[in-house]
ROSE-4610 file (N, C-alpha, C; in Angstrom, 1 decimal, always signed):
// ROSE-4610
residu = [W/W/W/E/E/E/S/S/S/A/A/A/N/N/N/R/R/R/S/S/S/V/V/V/F/F/F/A/A/A/F/F/F/N/N/N/D/D/D/G/G/G/V/V/V/D/D/D/R/R/R/A/A/A/A/A/A/L/L/L/K/K/K/P/P/P/T/T/T/A/A/A/R/R/R/G/G/G/Y/Y/Y/V/V/V/K/K/K/V/V/V/T/T/T/P/P/P/R/R/R/W/W/W/M/M/M/R/R/R/T/T/T/M/M/M/V/V/V/G/G/G/N/N/N/F/F/F/F/F/F/T/T/T/N/N/N/L/L/L/N/N/N/Y/Y/Y/P/P/P/S/S/S/T/T/T/V/V/V/A/A/A/N/N/N/S/S/S/L/L/L/L/L/L/Q/Q/Q/G/G/G/K/K/K/F/F/F/S/S/S/Q/Q/Q/F/F/F/S/S/S/N/N/N/D/D/D/L/L/L/G/G/G/R/R/R/L/L/L/L/L/L/V/V/V/N/N/N/T/T/T/T/T/T/L/L/L/G/G/G/I/I/I/G/G/G/G/G/G/L/L/L/F/F/F/D/D/D/P/P/P/A/A/A/T/T/T/Q/Q/Q/F/F/F/G/G/G/M/M/M/D/D/D/S/S/S/N/N/N/D/D/D/E/E/E/D/D/D/L/L/L/G/G/G/Q/Q/Q/T/T/T/L/L/L/G/G/G/K/K/K/W/W/W/G/G/G/V/V/V/P/P/P/P/P/P/G/G/G/P/P/P/F/F/F/L/L/L/M/M/M/R/R/R/P/P/P/I/I/I/L/L/L/G/G/G/P/P/P/S/S/S/T/T/T/V/V/V/R/R/R/D/D/D/T/T/T/F/F/F/G/G/G/D/D/D/A/A/A/A/A/A/D/D/D/F/F/F/F/F/F/I/I/I/D/D/D/P/P/P/K/K/K/H/H/H/Y/Y/Y/V/V/V/E/E/E/S/S/S/P/P/P/W/W/W/V/V/V/K/K/K/Y/Y/Y/G/G/G/L/L/L/Y/Y/Y/V/V/V/Q/Q/Q/E/E/E/I/I/I/V/V/V/H/H/H/R/R/R/R/R/R/A/A/A/Q/Q/Q/L/L/L/L/L/L/S/S/S/A/A/A/E/E/E/A/A/A/V/V/V/Q/Q/Q/D/D/D/N/N/N/A/A/A/Y/Y/Y/D/D/D]
num = [1/1/1/2/2/2/3/3/3/4/4/4/5/5/5/6/6/6/7/7/7/8/8/8/9/9/9/10/10/10/11/11/11/12/12/12/13/13/13/14/14/14/15/15/15/16/16/16/17/17/17/18/18/18/19/19/19/20/20/20/21/21/21/22/22/22/23/23/23/24/24/24/25/25/25/26/26/26/27/27/27/28/28/28/29/29/29/30/30/30/31/31/31/32/32/32/33/33/33/34/34/34/35/35/35/36/36/36/37/37/37/38/38/38/39/39/39/40/40/40/41/41/41/42/42/42/43/43/43/44/44/44/45/45/45/46/46/46/47/47/47/48/48/48/49/49/49/50/50/50/51/51/51/52/52/52/53/53/53/54/54/54/55/55/55/56/56/56/57/57/57/58/58/58/59/59/59/60/60/60/61/61/61/62/62/62/63/63/63/64/64/64/65/65/65/66/66/66/67/67/67/68/68/68/69/69/69/70/70/70/71/71/71/72/72/72/73/73/73/74/74/74/75/75/75/76/76/76/77/77/77/78/78/78/79/79/79/80/80/80/81/81/81/82/82/82/83/83/83/84/84/84/85/85/85/86/86/86/87/87/87/88/88/88/89/89/89/90/90/90/91/91/91/92/92/92/93/93/93/94/94/94/95/95/95/96/96/96/97/97/97/98/98/98/99/99/99/100/100/100/101/101/101/102/102/102/103/103/103/104/104/104/105/105/105/106/106/106/107/107/107/108/108/108/109/109/109/110/110/110/111/111/111/112/112/112/113/113/113/114/114/114/115/115/115/116/116/116/117/117/117/118/118/118/119/119/119/120/120/120/121/121/121/122/122/122/123/123/123/124/124/124/125/125/125/126/126/126/127/127/127/128/128/128/129/129/129/130/130/130/131/131/131/132/132/132/133/133/133/134/134/134/135/135/135/136/136/136/137/137/137/138/138/138/139/139/139/140/140/140/141/141/141/142/142/142/143/143/143/144/144/144/145/145/145/146/146/146/147/147/147/148/148/148/149/149/149/150/150/150/151/151/151/152/152/152/153/153/153/154/154/154/155/155/155/156/156/156/157/157/157/158/158/158/159/159/159/160/160/160/161/161/161/162/162/162/163/163/163/164/164/164/165/165/165/166/166/166/167/167/167/168/168/168/169/169/169/170/170/170/171/171/171/172/172/172/173/173/173/174/174/174]
x = [+17.1/+17.0/+17.6/+16.6/+17.0/+17.7/+19.0/+19.9/+20.5/+19.9/+20.0/+18.6/+17.5/+16.2/+15.9/+17.4/+17.3/+17.8/+19.5/+19.8/+19.5/+18.1/+18.0/+16.3/+15.9/+14.5/+15.3/+16.6/+17.6/+17.9/+18.5/+18.0/+17.0/+15.9/+14.7/+14.1/+14.3/+14.1/+14.9/+16.4/+17.3/+16.5/+16.2/+15.2/+14.4/+13.1/+12.3/+12.5/+13.2/+12.9/+14.0/+14.6/+15.7/+14.5/+14.4/+13.4/+11.9/+11.1/+10.0/+8.8/+8.9/+8.5/+8.4/+9.3/+9.7/+8.2/+9.1/+8.2/+6.5/+6.5/+4.7/+3.9/+4.6/+4.3/+4.0/+4.8/+5.1/+3.4/+3.2/+2.1/+1.4/+0.6/-0.1/-0.3/+0.6/-0.2/+0.0/+0.2/+0.2/-1.1/-1.3/-2.1/-3.8/-5.0/-6.2/-7.2/-7.5/-7.5/-8.2/-9.4/-10.4/-9.5/-8.0/-6.6/-6.5/-5.7/-5.2/-6.0/-7.9/-8.6/-8.9/-8.2/-8.4/-6.9/-5.8/-4.7/-5.2/-5.0/-5.5/-6.3/-7.6/-8.2/-7.5/-7.2/-6.2/-5.4/-4.7/-3.6/-4.0/-5.1/-5.7/-6.5/-6.7/-7.9/-6.4/-5.0/-4.1/-3.4/-4.1/-3.3/-4.3/-5.8/-6.5/-6.5/-5.5/-6.2/-5.5/-4.4/-4.1/-4.9/-5.6/-6.4/-8.1/-7.6/-9.0/-7.8/-6.9/-6.6/-5.9/-5.4/-5.5/-7.0/-8.0/-9.9/-9.9/-9.7/-9.9/-8.5/-7.8/-6.4/-6.9/-7.4/-7.7/-9.1/-10.0/-10.8/-12.5/-12.0/-13.2/-14.2/-14.8/-15.0/-16.1/-17.0/-17.8/-17.8/-16.4/-15.9/-15.1/-13.8/-13.5/-14.7/-16.0/-17.0/-16.9/-16.8/-17.3/-16.1/-14.8/-13.6/-13.2/-13.4/-13.9/-14.7/-15.9/-17.1/-16.0/-15.8/-15.7/-14.9/-13.5/-12.2/-12.6/-13.8/-14.9/-15.2/-15.8/-16.9/-16.0/-15.1/-14.1/-12.9/-12.9/-11.9/-12.8/-14.0/-14.7/-14.9/-17.3/-17.3/-16.5/-14.8/-14.9/-13.5/-13.8/-12.7/-11.2/-11.0/-9.6/-9.5/-10.2/-10.0/-9.9/-10.1/-9.7/-11.2/-11.7/-13.6/-13.8/-15.0/-15.0/-16.5/-17.2/-18.6/-18.5/-17.8/-18.0/-19.2/-17.9/-18.3/-19.9/-20.2/-21.3/-23.0/-21.9/-23.1/-23.5/-22.6/-22.8/-21.3/-20.7/-19.8/-18.3/-18.3/-17.5/-15.7/-15.1/-13.7/-13.1/-11.9/-10.9/-9.6/-9.0/-7.2/-6.8/-6.5/-5.6/-4.4/-3.6/-2.0/-1.5/-0.2/-0.3/+0.5/+0.8/+1.6/+0.1/-1.3/-1.9/-2.5/-2.4/-2.6/-2.1/-0.6/+0.3/-0.6/-0.5/-1.2/-2.0/-2.9/-4.0/-3.7/-3.1/-2.2/-1.4/-1.2/-0.4/+0.7/+1.1/+3.5/+3.4/+3.7/+4.6/+4.4/+4.1/+4.8/+6.7/+7.3/+8.5/+8.8/+10.2/+10.0/+10.3/+10.0/+10.2/+11.5/+10.9/+11.6/+11.8/+12.9/+12.7/+13.4/+12.4/+13.9/+13.4/+14.6/+14.8/+13.9/+13.7/+12.3/+11.2/+10.7/+9.8/+9.3/+9.3/+9.0/+9.3/+8.3/+7.8/+7.9/+7.8/+7.3/+7.2/+6.9/+7.2/+7.9/+8.7/+9.9/+8.4/+7.3/+6.3/+5.9/+5.6/+4.9/+6.3/+7.5/+8.2/+8.5/+8.1/+7.6/+7.0/+6.0/+4.1/+4.4/+4.9/+5.4/+6.0/+6.7/+8.0/+6.7/+6.4/+5.1/+4.0/+3.6/+2.8/+3.0/+5.1/+5.1/+4.6/+4.8/+4.6/+3.2/+1.8/+0.8/+0.0/+1.1/+0.8/+1.1/+0.0/+0.9/+2.0/+2.2/+3.2/+4.2/+4.4/+5.5/+6.0/+4.8/+4.9/+4.4/+4.7/+4.9/+6.2/+6.2/+7.6/+8.0/+7.9/+8.6/+8.8/+10.7/+10.6/+10.8/+10.1/+9.5/+8.6/+6.7/+6.1/+6.1/+6.6/+6.8/+7.4/+8.1/+9.1/+8.8/+8.0/+7.1/+5.9/+5.4/+3.4/+4.5/+5.7/+6.1/+6.2/+6.8/+7.6/+6.2/+5.0/+4.3/+3.2/+3.0/+2.2/+3.5/+4.4/+5.3/+4.9/+5.3/+5.0/+3.3/+2.4/+1.1/+0.5/+1.1/+1.1/+1.4/+2.8/+3.8/+2.3/+2.5/+1.2/+0.5/-0.2/-1.0/-1.4/+0.0/+0.5/+1.1/+0.8/+1.6/+0.7/-0.8/-1.3/-0.8/-0.5/+0.4/+1.1/+1.5/+3.0/+3.3/+1.6/+1.7/+2.1/+1.7/+2.4/+3.0/+3.9/+5.6/+6.8/+5.8/+6.9/+6.6/+5.2/+5.6/+5.6/+6.1/+6.1/+7.5/+7.8/+8.2/+9.9/+9.3/+10.4/+10.2]
y = [-3.5/-3.4/-3.9/-5.6/-6.9/-7.1/-6.8/-7.3/-7.0/-5.8/-5.3/-5.2/-5.9/-6.0/-7.3/-7.7/-9.8/-9.4/-8.8/-8.8/-7.9/-7.2/-6.5/-7.5/-8.4/-9.2/-10.2/-10.8/-11.9/-11.5/-9.7/-9.7/-8.8/-9.1/-8.7/-10.2/-11.4/-12.2/-13.1/-12.5/-13.1/-12.4/-10.9/-10.3/-10.8/-11.1/-11.8/-13.1/-14.3/-15.7/-15.2/-14.4/-14.3/-13.3/-12.1/-11.1/-11.7/-11.9/-10.3/-12.3/-12.8/-13.8/-14.9/-15.0/-16.0/-14.6/-13.0/-12.1/-12.6/-12.4/-12.5/-13.5/-14.2/-15.9/-16.1/-15.1/-15.2/-14.2/-13.5/-12.7/-13.0/-13.8/-14.2/-15.7/-16.3/-17.0/-16.2/-15.6/-14.7/-13.7/-13.2/-12.1/-13.0/-12.7/-13.1/-11.9/-13.6/-12.5/-11.0/-11.0/-9.8/-8.4/-9.1/-8.0/-7.7/-8.2/-8.3/-7.3/-7.9/-7.1/-5.5/-5.3/-4.1/-3.3/-4.3/-3.3/-3.5/-4.0/-3.6/-2.5/-2.2/-1.5/+0.4/+0.1/+0.5/+1.4/+1.0/+1.5/+1.7/+0.8/+1.5/+2.6/+3.1/+4.4/+5.4/+5.2/+5.9/+6.2/+5.2/+5.6/+7.1/+6.7/+6.8/+8.5/+9.6/+10.9/+10.8/+9.5/+10.0/+9.7/+8.1/+8.3/+9.5/+10.1/+10.8/+12.0/+12.7/+13.1/+13.0/+12.0/+11.4/+11.3/+11.0/+11.1/+12.2/+13.8/+14.9/+15.4/+14.7/+15.2/+14.9/+14.0/+13.2/+13.4/+14.0/+15.0/+14.1/+12.8/+12.0/+12.4/+13.7/+14.4/+14.2/+13.1/+11.8/+10.8/+10.2/+9.2/+10.4/+11.3/+12.1/+12.4/+13.1/+13.0/+12.0/+10.2/+9.1/+9.1/+8.6/+8.8/+9.8/+11.0/+12.1/+12.0/+11.1/+11.1/+9.5/+8.4/+7.1/+7.9/+8.1/+8.8/+9.5/+10.2/+10.5/+10.2/+9.1/+8.0/+7.0/+5.9/+5.7/+6.4/+7.9/+8.0/+8.1/+8.5/+9.1/+8.3/+7.9/+6.5/+4.6/+5.0/+4.0/+3.9/+5.5/+4.9/+4.3/+5.9/+6.2/+4.9/+3.7/+3.6/+2.1/+2.1/+0.2/-0.7/+0.6/-0.5/+0.3/-0.2/+0.2/+0.1/+1.5/+1.6/+2.0/+2.5/+3.1/+2.0/+1.0/-0.1/-0.4/-0.7/-0.8/-0.1/+1.4/+3.1/+2.4/+1.6/+1.9/+2.1/+3.0/+3.9/+2.5/+2.9/+2.4/+2.9/+1.5/+1.8/+2.1/+3.1/+3.3/+3.0/+2.5/+3.4/+3.4/+5.0/+6.0/+5.9/+6.4/+6.7/+8.1/+8.3/+8.8/+8.9/+8.1/+7.1/+6.9/+6.5/+6.8/+8.0/+8.1/+9.7/+11.1/+10.1/+10.6/+10.1/+8.4/+7.9/+8.7/+8.9/+9.9/+10.6/+11.5/+13.0/+12.7/+11.1/+11.2/+10.4/+10.5/+10.2/+9.6/+8.2/+7.2/+6.6/+4.7/+4.6/+4.4/+4.6/+3.3/+2.1/+1.6/+0.7/+0.0/-1.7/-1.9/-2.0/-1.8/-1.4/-1.8/-3.4/-3.9/-3.2/-2.3/-2.0/-2.3/-2.6/-2.6/-2.4/-3.6/-3.9/-3.2/-2.3/-1.7/-2.9/-3.3/-4.8/-3.7/-4.3/-3.8/-3.0/-2.3/-1.1/-0.9/+0.6/+1.5/+2.6/+2.5/+4.6/+5.1/+5.5/+6.6/+6.2/+4.8/+5.2/+4.8/+4.2/+4.9/+6.2/+7.9/+8.8/+9.2/+8.5/+8.6/+8.8/+6.9/+6.7/+7.7/+8.1/+9.4/+11.1/+11.3/+12.3/+11.9/+10.4/+9.7/+10.6/+9.8/+9.7/+11.1/+11.9/+13.6/+13.9/+12.5/+13.1/+12.0/+11.1/+10.1/+10.1/+10.4/+10.7/+11.0/+9.3/+8.5/+9.6/+10.6/+11.2/+12.1/+12.5/+13.6/+13.7/+12.1/+12.1/+12.1/+12.9/+13.5/+12.2/+11.7/+10.9/+9.8/+9.1/+8.7/+6.9/+6.7/+5.1/+4.9/+6.0/+5.6/+5.9/+6.9/+6.9/+4.9/+5.3/+3.8/+2.6/+2.8/+1.1/+1.4/+2.1/+2.2/+1.6/+2.2/+1.2/+0.2/-0.3/-2.0/-3.2/-1.9/-2.1/-2.9/-1.6/-2.1/-2.8/-3.0/-3.6/-5.4/-5.4/-7.0/-7.2/-6.8/-6.6/-6.7/-6.3/-6.4/-7.3/-8.0/-9.1/-10.8/-10.6/-11.1/-11.8/-10.3/-11.0/-11.7/-11.7/-12.3/-13.9/-14.2/-14.7/-16.7/-16.2/-17.5/-17.3/-16.4/-16.4/-16.7/-17.4/-18.0/-19.1/-19.7/-21.1/-20.5/-18.5/-18.7/-18.8/-18.0/-17.1/-18.6/-19.5/-21.4/-21.7/-22.3/-21.8/-22.1/-20.3/-19.3/-19.8/-20.5/-20.6/-18.9/-17.9/-16.7/-16.1]
z = [-19.0/-17.3/-17.0/-17.8/-17.2/-15.8/-16.1/-15.5/-14.0/-14.1/-13.0/-11.9/-12.8/-12.4/-11.7/-12.0/-11.6/-10.6/-10.4/-9.2/-7.7/-8.3/-7.1/-6.9/-8.0/-7.1/-6.4/-7.1/-6.2/-4.9/-4.4/-3.0/-2.5/-3.0/-2.7/-2.2/-2.8/-2.1/-1.3/-1.4/+0.3/+1.4/+1.6/+2.2/+2.8/+1.6/+1.9/+3.0/+1.8/+2.8/+4.2/+4.3/+5.6/+6.9/+6.4/+7.1/+7.0/+5.9/+5.5/+6.2/+5.2/+5.7/+7.0/+7.0/+9.4/+9.1/+9.7/+10.7/+10.4/+8.9/+8.6/+8.9/+8.7/+9.3/+11.1/+12.2/+13.0/+13.6/+12.7/+12.4/+12.5/+11.3/+11.4/+12.7/+13.2/+14.4/+14.9/+15.8/+17.4/+17.4/+15.6/+15.8/+15.0/+16.0/+15.6/+14.5/+13.5/+12.4/+12.2/+13.4/+14.0/+14.1/+14.7/+14.7/+13.2/+12.6/+11.2/+10.9/+10.3/+9.8/+10.1/+11.9/+12.1/+11.5/+11.8/+11.3/+9.9/+8.9/+7.1/+7.2/+7.9/+7.7/+8.5/+9.3/+9.9/+8.7/+8.0/+7.5/+5.5/+5.8/+4.0/+4.5/+6.1/+5.8/+5.9/+6.4/+7.4/+5.7/+4.8/+3.2/+2.4/+2.1/+1.5/+1.3/+2.0/+1.8/-0.3/+0.1/-1.4/-2.8/-2.5/-2.9/-2.8/-2.0/-2.5/-3.1/-2.5/-3.2/-4.9/-5.1/-7.3/-7.8/-6.8/-7.6/-8.0/-6.9/-7.7/-9.3/-8.5/-9.8/-10.6/-11.1/-12.2/-12.7/-12.0/-13.0/-12.3/-11.7/-11.1/-10.1/-10.1/-9.2/-8.3/-8.7/-7.8/-7.5/-7.8/-6.9/-5.9/-6.0/-4.9/-3.6/-4.5/-3.6/-2.7/-3.4/-2.1/-1.4/-2.2/-1.1/-0.3/-0.7/+0.7/+2.1/+1.2/+2.7/+3.0/+2.2/+2.5/+3.9/+3.2/+5.1/+6.0/+5.8/+7.1/+7.7/+6.7/+7.8/+8.6/+7.8/+8.6/+9.7/+9.1/+10.0/+11.7/+11.5/+12.6/+13.2/+12.9/+13.7/+13.1/+12.2/+12.2/+12.8/+14.1/+15.0/+14.3/+13.7/+13.7/+12.3/+11.3/+10.7/+10.7/+12.3/+12.5/+12.2/+11.6/+11.0/+9.6/+9.0/+7.4/+7.8/+8.5/+8.3/+6.8/+6.1/+4.9/+4.0/+4.2/+3.1/+3.8/+4.6/+4.7/+4.7/+4.3/+4.1/+2.4/+1.6/+0.6/-0.4/+0.7/-0.3/-0.9/-2.0/-2.3/-2.9/-1.7/-2.1/-3.6/-3.3/-4.1/-4.7/-5.2/-5.4/-6.5/-6.0/-6.8/-6.3/-6.8/-6.5/-8.2/-7.7/-7.9/-9.5/-9.6/-11.2/-12.1/-11.0/-12.5/-12.6/-12.0/-12.4/-13.8/-13.8/-14.1/-15.4/-15.5/-16.9/-17.3/-16.9/-17.4/-17.4/-17.4/-17.6/-19.2/-19.6/-20.1/-20.7/-19.6/-19.0/-19.5/-20.0/-20.6/-19.4/-19.4/-17.3/-18.2/-19.2/-18.8/-18.8/-18.3/-18.5/-17.3/-16.8/-16.3/-14.9/-13.7/-12.6/-11.4/-11.2/-9.5/-9.0/-7.5/-6.6/-5.3/-5.4/-3.5/-2.4/-1.7/-1.5/-1.4/-2.0/-3.0/-3.4/-4.4/-5.6/-6.8/-7.6/-9.1/-9.1/-10.9/-10.1/-12.1/-11.9/-13.8/-12.5/-14.4/-13.4/-13.2/-13.8/-14.1/-12.7/-11.9/-10.8/-9.4/-9.6/-9.3/-8.3/-9.5/-9.3/-8.4/-9.4/-8.4/-6.8/-6.6/-5.3/-4.6/-5.2/-4.2/-3.7/-5.4/-4.6/-3.8/-3.3/-2.4/-1.6/-1.4/+0.1/+0.6/+0.1/+1.1/+1.4/+0.9/+0.6/+2.3/+2.5/+3.4/+4.9/+5.8/+7.1/+8.0/+8.0/+8.7/+8.4/+7.3/+6.7/+7.3/+8.6/+9.3/+11.0/+11.2/+12.5/+12.9/+13.9/+14.3/+15.6/+15.5/+16.3/+15.9/+15.6/+15.4/+15.4/+17.1/+16.9/+16.9/+17.1/+16.3/+14.7/+14.0/+12.6/+11.5/+12.5/+11.8/+12.7/+13.6/+14.2/+12.8/+13.3/+11.9/+10.3/+9.6/+8.1/+8.6/+9.5/+9.9/+9.8/+10.7/+10.9/+10.0/+9.1/+7.9/+6.5/+6.7/+5.5/+6.4/+7.3/+7.4/+7.5/+8.2/+7.0/+5.9/+5.2/+3.8/+3.1/+3.6/+3.6/+4.1/+5.1/+5.7/+4.3/+4.4/+3.7/+1.9/+1.5/+0.7/+1.2/+2.6/+2.1/+1.2/+1.1/+0.5/-0.7/-2.0/-3.1/-3.5/-2.2/-2.3/-3.1/-3.5/-4.6/-5.8/-6.8/-7.9/-8.0/-7.1/-6.8/-7.1/-6.7/-6.4/-7.8/-8.3/-9.7/-10.9/-11.1/-12.2/-12.8/-13.9/-14.6/-14.5/-14.7/-14.2/-13.3]
């Protein structure tokens, strides 16, 4: 799938250079670090139900109870996830998704796939991401302004986190 992947990569790179990177730089410039930390905490917590569900689906019962406790602590004591008291309480953060669950269940990853806007993945992880979409609480927000505002803010925040890694891509041979 190399030819298609290269075309999609070129498209993604164009969108990044024209819109995402400048927006992310502006976001970093005008948003204090403490606020960006709170935004990151909020989105990590908002997406954590997927980690909780997939820990259970993978049969990681101890991790599941830790993840569920982490979600509850950060949602309540952390004021909707703006703060991360669970880490201070010694509750480890995990990163599980349906792609990993499918892998644990024996589904092979399939070929590399460059997705428009979403970036690199495998076929298995792409199907996993599609299913995880329905676990994402943002999917159930009724107001389109709020829903799409959350999606855009999360994309901008994630892109801003990658600004420091640009040297790696700039120095890559291919």
